[in-house]
C-alpha positions as CSV (number, residue, x, y, z in Angstrom):
1,M,-80.6,182.5,-20.5
2,L,-79.2,186.0,-21.4
3,Q,-81.3,188.0,-19.5
4,H,-79.3,187.3,-16.1
5,L,-76.1,188.6,-17.6
6,D,-76.0,191.9,-17.0
7,E,-76.5,191.0,-13.6
8,A,-73.4,188.2,-13.5
9,K,-71.2,190.7,-14.8
10,Q,-71.9,193.7,-12.5
11,I,-71.0,191.0,-10.1
12,D,-68.0,190.1,-11.6
13,E,-67.0,194.0,-11.6
14,G,-67.6,194.7,-8.2
15,A,-66.0,192.2,-7.0
16,A,-62.6,192.6,-9.6
17,R,-63.2,196.2,-8.1
18,K,-63.0,194.7,-4.4
19,A,-60.1,192.5,-5.3
20,R,-58.3,196.0,-7.0
21,R,-59.3,197.9,-3.7
22,S,-57.5,195.5,-1.8
23,R,-54.2,195.2,-3.7
24,T,-54.1,198.6,-3.5
25,G,-54.5,199.3,-0.3
26,T,-58.1,201.6,1.5
27,G,-60.7,203.8,-1.2
28,L,-59.7,206.4,1.2
29,Q,-55.5,205.0,0.6
30,D,-56.3,205.8,-3.1
31,K,-57.5,209.2,-3.3
32,I,-54.2,210.2,-1.0
33,R,-52.4,208.3,-3.7
34,R,-54.2,209.7,-6.3
35,R,-54.8,213.3,-5.1
36,T,-52.6,216.3,-4.7
37,D,-54.8,218.5,-2.8
38,A,-55.4,215.6,0.1
39,A,-54.0,217.0,3.5
40,V,-54.0,215.6,7.4
41,L,-56.2,217.3,10.3
42,A,-54.4,217.1,14.3
43,S,-54.4,218.0,17.3
44,N,-51.7,219.0,19.4
45,H,-51.0,221.6,22.3
46,E,-49.9,224.9,21.2
47,T,-46.3,224.8,22.5
48,R,-46.0,222.0,20.1
49,L,-47.7,224.5,17.4
50,E,-45.4,226.7,18.6
51,E,-42.1,225.1,17.5
52,I,-42.9,223.6,14.2
53,A,-43.4,227.8,13.0
54,D,-40.0,228.1,15.4
55,R,-38.2,225.1,13.8
56,E,-36.8,223.8,11.0
57,A,-38.0,220.7,11.6
58,V,-39.7,218.9,14.4
59,T,-40.8,215.2,15.0
60,H,-44.6,214.8,16.2
61,R,-46.1,211.4,16.7
62,S,-49.1,209.3,17.4
63,G,-50.8,206.3,19.3
64,K,-52.6,205.6,16.2
65,R,-51.5,204.0,13.5
66,W,-52.0,206.7,10.3
67,K,-51.6,204.2,7.4
68,S,-53.3,206.7,4.5
69,A,-51.1,209.0,6.1
70,K,-47.8,206.6,5.5
71,V,-49.1,206.2,2.1
72,G,-49.5,210.0,1.0
73,V,-45.8,210.9,2.1
74,E,-44.4,207.8,-0.2
75,A,-46.5,208.7,-2.8
76,H,-45.6,212.1,-3.0
77,G,-42.5,212.5,-1.1
78,R,-44.8,214.5,2.2
79,L,-48.8,215.8,2.6
80,P,-49.7,218.7,3.8
81,I,-50.7,219.1,7.8
82,Y,-53.3,221.2,9.2
83,Y,-52.6,221.4,12.8
84,R,-55.8,223.0,15.1
85,L,-57.0,224.2,18.5
86,D,-60.7,224.3,19.9
87,G,-61.6,224.0,16.3
88,K,-59.7,226.7,15.0
89,I,-56.8,225.4,12.5
90,T,-53.7,227.9,13.7
91,H,-50.8,226.1,11.7
92,K,-49.8,224.1,9.0
93,G,-46.7,222.1,7.5
94,Y,-45.7,219.4,5.7
95,I,-45.1,215.4,7.0
96,D,-41.8,215.0,5.6
97,R,-41.3,211.8,6.7
98,L,-43.5,209.2,8.9
99,V,-43.0,206.3,10.2
100,L,-44.9,203.0,11.7
101,D,-44.2,201.0,14.4
102,P,-40.8,202.3,15.1
103,D,-38.4,201.4,17.4
104,E,-35.2,201.9,18.5
105,D,-33.9,199.8,16.2
106,T,-35.7,201.4,12.7
107,E,-33.6,202.4,9.8
108,G,-33.1,205.7,9.9
109,I,-34.4,206.7,13.0
110,E,-32.1,208.9,14.4
111,E,-33.3,211.6,12.2
112,F,-36.5,211.2,14.0
113,I,-34.8,211.4,17.7
114,E,-32.7,214.4,16.3
115,H,-36.0,216.7,15.9
116,I,-37.5,215.4,19.4
117,T,-37.3,219.6,20.9
118,D,-35.8,219.5,24.9
119,D,-39.2,221.0,25.4
120,D,-41.2,218.1,24.1
121,T,-42.8,216.2,27.1
122,Y,-45.0,213.4,25.0
123,S,-42.4,210.8,26.0
124,D,-43.4,211.8,29.9
125,Y,-46.6,210.1,29.0
126,H,-46.4,207.8,26.0
127,D,-43.8,206.2,24.2
128,R,-40.7,207.8,23.0
129,L,-41.8,206.5,19.7
130,D,-45.2,206.5,19.1
131,E,-47.5,203.5,16.7
132,T,-47.0,206.9,14.0
133,T,-43.9,209.1,14.5
134,F,-43.7,211.4,12.2
135,I,-41.7,214.8,11.0
136,V,-43.3,218.2,10.1
137,R,-41.4,220.3,7.9
138,G,-41.9,224.6,6.9
139,G,-44.4,225.0,10.0
140,E,-45.5,228.1,10.4
141,E,-48.8,229.9,12.4
142,I,-51.8,231.1,10.2
143,D,-51.8,234.3,9.5
144,E,-55.7,234.2,9.8
145,P,-56.9,231.2,11.6
146,F,-60.1,229.7,10.3
147,S,-63.0,226.8,11.5
148,Q,-61.9,223.9,10.7
149,S,-65.5,223.3,9.4
150,E,-63.9,224.9,6.2
151,L,-61.9,221.8,5.4
152,R,-64.1,219.0,3.7
153,K,-63.5,214.9,4.3
154,L,-61.3,213.7,1.4
155,S,-64.0,210.9,1.8
156,T,-67.1,212.2,1.4
157,G,-66.8,215.8,1.0
158,D,-68.6,216.8,3.6
159,P,-67.6,219.6,6.0
160,I,-65.7,218.4,9.0
161,D,-68.2,219.5,12.2
162,E,-67.1,221.9,14.3
163,D,-67.0,219.4,17.7
164,Y,-65.2,216.9,15.2
165,S,-61.9,215.8,17.3
166,Y,-61.1,212.7,16.0
167,Q,-57.3,212.2,14.4
168,P,-56.3,212.3,12.0
169,A,-58.9,213.0,9.7
170,Y,-58.0,213.4,6.2
171,V,-59.6,216.6,4.4
172,V,-59.1,218.2,0.9
173,S,-57.0,221.2,1.5
174,R,-58.1,224.6,0.9
175,P,-56.6,226.3,-2.5
176,G,-53.5,228.6,-1.6
177,D,-52.7,226.9,1.3
178,F,-50.3,224.8,0.1
179,P,-48.7,226.2,-3.1
180,E,-45.5,224.6,-2.5
181,F,-47.1,220.5,-3.0
182,P,-46.9,218.9,-4.9
């Protein structure tokens, strides 16, 4: 009878771990909440990236729900973001505010609308406020662009493939890239 006790304990521990995770979010969301070296990797058009370097704040949008990024912003007050062009990391900044599934009546949405630039063409092709709408502050061009393969996936620690294009990707930030974070 006691021979099955260890097996039962392992089953109970696994179920308890799964229950805790479902209460706090996914494993990735838990990592973003706990770690201070988490960052987002995304793509954007060159003109949009020039705007983040030239302006105090710029609103960006995505047609995907960035739930884990939202958890990071809520946990840390902001979340570092890297931007890539053709596999090279060229810009960086901080996601300062992020809202999922906003509409014109969402509380505080005026600030997001205020930071949509006159040159922004996103709403010519998509909803003005998309599934993820976020404000990037402290944007700058990186002096020495580097290959996205130098970044590692937050979930596994594996390098980001050179041709990896899914976004958002959650990565471990390189030491020194975001000295003001957290």
